[in-house]
C-alpha positions as CSV (number, residue, x, y, z in Angstrom):
1,M,-23.2,5.0,-5.0
2,L,-19.5,5.1,-5.9
3,N,-19.3,8.7,-4.9
4,V,-20.0,7.8,-1.3
5,F,-17.0,5.5,-1.2
6,C,-14.7,7.8,-3.3
7,P,-12.9,9.5,-0.3
8,W,-12.4,6.1,1.3
9,I,-10.8,4.7,-1.9
10,L,-8.7,7.8,-2.3
11,L,-7.5,7.5,1.3
12,A,-6.4,3.9,0.6
13,V,-4.5,4.8,-2.5
14,E,-2.8,7.8,-0.9
15,A,-1.9,5.8,2.2
16,E,-0.3,3.1,0.0
17,R,2.2,5.7,-1.3
18,V,3.1,6.8,2.3
19,V,3.6,3.2,3.3
20,E,5.9,2.7,0.3
21,L,7.9,5.8,1.2
22,R,8.2,4.8,4.8
23,L,9.2,1.2,4.0
24,V,12.0,2.6,1.8
25,R,13.2,4.8,4.7
26,L,13.0,2.0,7.2
27,A,14.8,-0.4,4.8
28,W,17.8,2.0,4.6
29,G,18.2,1.7,8.3
30,G,20.3,4.0,10.5
31,P,19.2,6.8,12.7
32,A,16.7,8.2,10.1
33,A,14.9,4.8,10.1
34,W,14.7,4.8,13.9
35,V,13.3,8.4,14.0
36,E,10.8,7.5,11.2
37,A,9.6,4.4,13.1
38,Q,9.1,6.4,16.3
39,L,7.3,9.2,14.4
40,M,5.1,6.7,12.6
41,V,3.9,5.2,15.9
42,A,3.3,8.6,17.5
43,E,1.4,9.9,14.5
44,K,-0.8,6.9,14.3
45,M,-1.7,7.2,18.0
46,A,-2.4,10.9,17.7
47,A,-4.6,10.4,14.6
48,A,-6.6,7.6,16.4
49,V,-7.2,9.8,19.4
50,E,-8.2,12.7,17.1
51,A,-10.6,10.4,15.2
52,M,-12.2,9.1,18.4
53,G,-12.6,12.6,19.6
54,T,-14.3,13.7,16.4
55,L,-16.7,10.8,16.5
56,M,-17.5,11.1,20.2
57,T,-18.4,14.8,19.7
58,G,-20.8,14.0,16.9
59,G,-18.5,14.3,13.9
60,S,-19.1,12.3,10.9
61,P,-17.1,9.4,9.6
62,E,-16.6,11.5,6.4
63,R,-14.9,14.2,8.5
64,V,-12.6,11.6,10.0
65,V,-11.6,10.3,6.6
66,A,-11.1,13.9,5.3
67,R,-8.8,14.5,8.3
68,Y,-6.9,11.3,7.8
69,R,-6.3,12.3,4.2
70,E,-4.8,15.6,5.4
71,H,-2.4,13.7,7.6
72,V,-1.5,11.3,4.8
73,A,-0.9,14.2,2.4
74,A,1.4,15.9,4.9
75,N,3.3,12.7,5.4
76,E,3.7,12.2,1.7
77,A,5.0,15.7,1.3
78,R,7.5,15.3,4.1
79,L,8.7,11.9,3.0
80,S,8.9,12.9,-0.7
81,A,11.0,16.0,0.1
82,D,14.0,14.0,1.3
């Protein structure tokens, strides 16, 4: 039974790291914080539209979670590189 929830749990843990990295960037302030805030909102809107599209075309919730994990991994890589 735990295996069914494993990707969801991993998404939560991975997203927490991105939240931490973003909060640090926002706390520093300046132009980089402003850009990060705008990027964060744009990414969230795009991801939500993508998730809705996946579900409306018959995709599974598991596919949505897998795609969100890809987005989170890309953000972690981008935010960790700086």
